[in-house]
C-alpha positions as CSV (number, residue, x, y, z in Angstrom):
1,X,73.7,187.7,100.5
2,X,77.2,188.8,101.7
3,X,77.6,190.0,105.3
4,X,78.5,193.6,104.4
5,X,75.3,194.0,102.3
6,X,73.3,192.6,105.3
7,X,74.9,195.1,107.6
8,X,74.3,198.0,105.3
9,X,70.5,197.4,105.1
10,X,70.0,197.3,108.9
11,X,67.5,199.9,110.2
12,X,66.7,198.2,113.6
13,X,69.0,196.9,116.3
14,X,67.7,194.5,119.0
15,X,69.9,193.4,121.8
16,X,69.8,191.1,124.8
17,X,71.4,192.5,128.0
18,X,73.2,189.8,130.0
19,X,76.1,188.5,128.0
20,X,75.7,191.2,125.3
21,X,75.5,194.6,127.0
22,X,77.1,193.0,130.1
23,X,79.8,190.3,130.5
24,X,77.3,187.8,132.1
25,X,78.8,188.2,135.5
26,X,76.5,189.2,138.4
27,X,77.7,190.8,141.6
28,X,75.2,189.8,144.3
29,X,75.1,192.1,147.3
30,X,74.3,191.1,150.8
31,X,70.8,192.5,150.3
32,X,70.3,190.2,147.3
33,X,70.6,193.0,144.7
34,X,72.1,191.9,141.4
35,X,74.6,194.4,140.0
36,X,75.9,194.5,136.4
37,X,78.6,196.5,134.6
38,X,77.9,198.1,131.2
39,X,80.4,199.5,128.7
40,X,80.3,203.3,128.1
41,X,81.5,202.9,124.5
42,X,78.5,200.6,123.9
43,X,76.4,203.4,125.5
44,X,77.8,206.0,123.1
45,X,77.1,203.9,120.1
46,X,73.5,203.1,121.2
47,X,72.8,206.8,121.8
48,X,74.3,207.7,118.4
49,X,72.1,205.1,116.6
50,X,69.0,206.4,118.4
51,X,69.9,210.0,117.5
52,X,70.3,209.0,113.8
53,X,66.8,207.5,113.8
54,X,67.6,203.8,113.9
55,X,65.2,201.7,115.9
56,X,66.9,200.3,119.0
57,X,65.1,197.7,121.2
58,X,66.1,195.7,124.2
59,X,64.6,192.3,125.0
60,X,65.9,190.7,128.2
61,X,64.9,188.1,130.7
62,X,66.4,190.3,133.4
63,X,64.2,192.7,135.5
64,X,66.7,195.2,136.7
65,X,65.3,198.7,137.2
66,X,68.9,200.1,137.0
67,X,69.4,198.5,133.6
68,X,66.1,200.0,132.4
69,X,67.1,203.4,133.7
70,X,70.5,203.3,132.0
71,X,69.0,202.3,128.7
72,X,66.2,204.8,128.8
73,X,68.8,207.4,129.7
74,X,70.5,206.6,126.3
75,X,67.2,207.4,124.6
76,X,66.1,203.8,124.1
77,X,62.3,203.7,124.4
78,X,61.6,200.1,123.6
79,X,63.0,198.2,126.6
80,X,61.3,194.8,127.4
81,X,62.3,193.4,130.8
82,X,61.4,190.0,132.2
83,X,61.0,188.5,128.8
84,X,60.3,184.8,129.3
85,X,59.2,184.5,125.6
86,X,61.5,186.7,123.5
87,X,60.0,185.5,120.2
88,X,56.5,186.7,121.1
89,X,57.8,190.1,122.2
90,X,59.9,190.3,119.0
91,X,57.0,189.4,116.7
92,X,54.7,192.0,118.5
93,X,57.5,194.7,118.2
94,X,57.9,194.0,114.5
95,X,54.1,194.1,113.9
96,X,53.6,197.3,116.1
97,X,56.3,199.1,114.3
98,X,55.7,197.8,110.7
99,X,59.3,196.5,110.5
100,X,60.9,194.4,107.7
101,X,62.7,191.5,109.4
102,X,65.4,191.6,106.7
103,X,66.4,195.0,108.1
104,X,66.7,193.8,111.7
105,X,69.9,192.9,113.5
106,X,69.6,190.8,116.7
107,X,72.5,190.2,119.0
108,X,72.3,187.4,121.6
109,X,74.6,185.2,123.4
110,X,72.7,182.2,124.7
111,X,70.1,179.5,124.0
112,X,67.1,181.8,124.8
113,X,68.1,184.1,121.9
114,X,68.2,181.5,119.1
115,X,64.5,181.6,118.2
116,X,64.7,185.4,117.6
117,X,68.0,185.1,115.9
118,X,66.5,182.7,113.4
119,X,63.8,185.3,112.5
120,X,66.0,188.3,111.7
121,X,67.9,189.5,108.7
122,X,71.2,189.5,110.5
123,X,72.0,187.4,113.6
124,X,75.2,188.4,115.5
125,X,76.8,187.5,118.7
126,X,79.7,188.4,121.0
127,X,82.9,186.4,120.7
128,X,82.2,184.6,124.0
129,X,78.6,183.5,123.1
130,X,77.7,179.9,123.5
131,X,78.7,177.5,120.7
132,X,75.0,176.9,119.7
133,X,74.6,180.7,119.2
134,X,77.8,181.0,117.3
135,X,76.8,178.2,115.0
136,X,73.7,180.1,113.8
137,X,75.2,183.6,113.7
138,X,75.9,185.5,110.5
139,X,78.7,187.4,112.2
140,X,80.7,186.7,115.4
141,X,82.1,189.8,117.0
142,X,85.8,190.2,117.7
143,X,84.9,191.5,121.1
144,X,83.3,189.8,124.2
145,X,80.0,190.6,125.7
146,X,80.1,193.7,127.9
147,X,83.4,194.8,126.5
148,X,82.2,196.8,123.5
149,X,80.7,194.2,121.1
150,X,77.5,196.4,120.8
151,X,79.7,199.3,119.7
152,X,81.5,197.0,117.2
153,X,78.2,196.1,115.5
154,X,76.6,199.6,115.5
155,X,79.8,201.1,114.2
156,X,79.9,198.7,111.3
157,X,76.3,199.6,110.3
158,X,76.8,203.3,110.7
159,X,80.1,203.4,108.9
160,X,78.7,201.4,105.9
161,X,75.8,204.0,105.8
162,X,78.1,207.0,106.2
163,X,76.6,207.8,109.5
164,X,79.7,207.5,111.7
165,X,81.6,210.7,112.2
166,X,85.1,209.5,111.3
167,X,86.9,207.0,109.1
168,X,84.7,204.8,106.8
169,X,84.7,201.0,107.0
170,X,86.4,199.2,104.2
171,X,86.0,195.6,105.4
172,X,84.4,193.5,108.1
């Protein structure tokens, strides 16, 4: 199946956080708090996808309450923090929501994401993902993690399905 057809059939987006919604850098405060930076354009696209009825899910090993609050503020209800076994969470999410894996896109950037990426219809990664993740991805973004790669992916799907408010996508 060609990549454009795979993008067009996506109904569910699942994302990792660190290295996808952030750039993988952590700022550690004197109090030991871990701070991350998220891209507002990614936020706009996530909110748009949710408002259009797409399923959006986050599965991350991180446990940041701030990240959870940001994502919930965008309308994302399915946020799984502290995920030591992403594959189990993914399988339970698919079962609980009666989802078709061929209609699921997963974006990850590191080794812990590979098991889930091998289960979905469309595995994608940021341009700065690890080589192992790139080698199994159906699509490698033009943009790095934390710099708008989530927007890039959501925009492709929404444009192909005539859900983006402006120009239509002709090629990927």
